[in-house]
C-alpha positions in Angstrom: 23.7 -5.4 18.6 20.8 -7.3 17.2 19.2 -7.8 20.6 19.3 -4.0 21.2 17.6 -3.4 17.8 15.0 -6.0 18.6 14.2 -4.4 21.9 14.0 -0.9 20.4 11.6 -2.2 17.7 9.5 -4.0 20.4 9.3 -0.7 22.4 8.3 1.3 19.3 5.7 -1.3 18.3 4.3 -1.4 21.8 3.9 2.4 21.8 2.4 2.3 18.3 -0.2 -0.3 19.2 -1.1 1.5 22.5 -1.8 4.6 20.4 -3.9 2.7 17.9 -6.0 1.5 20.9 -6.2 5.0 22.3 -7.5 6.3 19.0 -10.3 3.8 19.2 -10.1 3.1 15.4 -12.4 0.1 15.6 -15.2 2.6 16.4 -14.5 5.1 13.7 -14.7 5.3 9.9 -11.7 7.1 8.6 -9.6 8.1 5.6 -6.1 6.7 5.6 -3.5 9.3 4.6 -0.5 7.4 3.3 -0.1 3.8 2.3 3.5 3.1 3.3 4.3 0.4 5.9 2.2 1.9 8.7 -0.7 2.6 6.3 -0.7 -1.0 5.2 -0.7 -2.3 8.8 -3.6 -0.1 9.7 -5.5 -1.1 6.6 -4.9 -4.8 7.4 -6.1 -4.3 10.9 -9.2 -2.2 10.1 -10.2 -2.8 6.5 -13.9 -2.2 7.2 -13.2 1.2 8.8 -11.1 2.6 6.0 -13.3 4.7 3.7 -10.6 5.4 1.2 -6.8 5.9 1.1 -5.0 9.1 0.1 -1.5 8.6 -1.3 0.7 10.6 -3.7 1.1 7.4 -5.7 -2.6 6.8 -6.0 -2.7 6.1 -9.7 0.0 3.4 -9.5 -1.6 1.9 -6.4 -5.0 1.7 -8.1 -3.4 0.0 -11.0 -1.3 -2.4 -8.9 -4.2 -3.4 -6.6 -6.9 -3.3 -9.3 -9.0 -1.0 -7.3 -10.4 2.5 -7.1 -9.8 3.1 -3.4 -6.7 5.3 -3.7 -7.0 9.0 -4.2 -5.1 12.3 -4.3 -5.7 14.7 -1.4 -8.2 16.6 -3.5 -10.8 13.9 -2.5 -10.9 15.9 0.8 -13.0 18.5 -1.1 -15.9 16.1 -0.9 -15.0 14.2 2.3 -14.2 17.0 4.6 -16.3 15.8 7.6 -14.5 12.4 8.0 -11.7 11.5 10.4 -8.3 11.3 8.7 -5.6 9.1 10.1 -2.1 10.3 9.0 0.3 7.3 8.7 3.2 9.2 7.3 5.6 9.4 10.2 8.1 12.3 10.5 6.1 14.7 8.3 2.9 15.0 10.4 3.0 18.8 10.6 3.5 19.2 6.8 0.6 16.8 6.2 -1.6 18.4 8.7 -1.0 21.8 7.0 -2.1 20.2 3.7 -5.2 18.6 5.2 -6.2 21.8 7.0 -6.8 23.5 3.6 -9.7 21.1 3.2 -10.7 20.3 6.8 -11.7 23.0 9.3 -12.2 20.7 12.3 -8.6 19.9 13.4 -9.9 17.3 15.9 -10.7 15.1 12.9 -7.0 14.8 12.0 -5.5 11.8 13.9 -1.8 11.3 14.2 0.7 9.1 16.0 3.4 10.4 18.4 6.3 8.0 18.8 
């Protein structure tokens, strides 16, 4: 049982990292949308490329990390020309709909397909 779970996880991680490479994140500056597990991994891998982080718990995150890099999605009013990387898995369509009220260029919204 455990071996099957490990193989499944390894396959998912391989797909995820292949997509990260395909998105060419090292060459982009982007806003991170969501700071769950995947958001933290991306932030760790590309700290210099992350312009800011949007998360529903932004106030708590700013307090916990002693920073001002976490925002609500209303920050998109002023940063509507940037790439946005959605790291919330399973709710991409819902998040894209929210983002599209601020961003007209849908090609700027980056997501993962697992």
